[in-house]
C-alpha positions, 0 to 999 in steps of 0.5 A: 462310101461303099468303095472305101468300106470295101477297102477297109473290109479287105484290110481288116480281113487281111490283117485278121489272116496275118494275125492268125498266122502269127498266133499259130507260129507263136503257139507252135514255137515252144513245142518245137523248141521243147522237142529240139532241146529235150535229151534223147531217151536211152534205148533199152533192149527188149529183153532188159526193158525197165520194169515199172516201179511198184506202187506203194500199195504193192510194196507194202508188206513185201520183204526184200529178197536180198535182205537177210532174215526177211523170209516171207511169212507162212500163210495161215495154216501152212506148216514148215516142210519136214526135213528128209530123215536120215538114210538109216530111217528111210531104209528101215524095214517095217515090223512084218517085213523084218519078221519075214526077213529073219524067218528067211535067214533061219530057213537058210541056216544063217547063224546070226543074232539081232543086236541093238540099233547102231548110231553115230553121235557125230554123224546121223547119216550113219547107222543101222536101225535093225542090225543083225550080226552074222557069224556063219552062212548056209552049210556052216560056212563061217563068216570071219570076222562076224559082220554087222549088217542089215537083214536084207544084206545078210539075206542076199549074202546067204542066198548067194553062198547057198545058190552059187558059192558052195556049188562052185567050191565043190568043183575045186579039186583037192581043197575039200568043202568051203570052210570060211569066207573072209570079209574085210568090212561090213558096217563102218561109218565112212564115205565111199572109197574111205575118202574124207568127204563125198557120198556116203558108203553103203557100208555106213548104213549096213548095205555093204560087205567086202569079201576078201577070200575063201578058205577050204577044209583042205588045200590052199585058200583063194584070195580075191586078187587081180588074175593073170588069165592063166585059165586055172581053177582058182581064176575060174572060181573067182570069176564064177562067184563074182559074176553070180553075185550080181544075181543077189546084190545090186552092186558088185565091184572088184579087181579091175574096177579101180585101184581101191577094189583090187583085193576084194569084192564089194557087194551091196544091196542099194536100191536104184530106180528101175532095179538097175544093177552095177556089176563091174 
């Protein structure tokens, strides 16, 4: 019966086709359902993308940076970084350099004596490793009171007095020779402008000296003070010694700089990059 067989074949083929469609629909349905039911993943901006979790092998032996007392161990043979020595040690002269400086003081006629190193038990940042105490400057000009300082400071002071202060004093009428230079502060352990904290003063390491006035063999002394621009010789003398001090010192401050320097010239030999000098 060929026709019946052919019909059976058509039913079988049609049933097979519908069966395949039904199977495909059943397979696809869970996937669609899962995609529809899955919660939306939070969006993370690119710059705050979540970092991948470290594998256990990666975390082994790695200290938590936020956990106190858990610093990474030093590598084999690695030494601790040395602490920066205090400034008195950093600016101390070598043996040959100090000998040359002292010889230069002798040549200038500076009267001084070398004294024991100065240190402060309560503040290691202060002190002078190779101090000198200066009592007189070139030409027999007294430094009153005697001042304690580094040799480099004493040398700058002596050269300035010889090269500029004495010649300027010789131009003053009716005062005679320069007899003494008054100083208000040489070495002293303190912060800048005598404040309770802040940066260390150059006085605290022997680099600075404050000049308060000049006295003469006869005639009136000349104190350092604000001037009224009266055009007098005392004003001219003060202007001259202040301006020329910047040729020997790296810092020169005085009246007009600020209120704390209204009655003296602050001179120091701090070393700055590129040889910069601060003269105000």
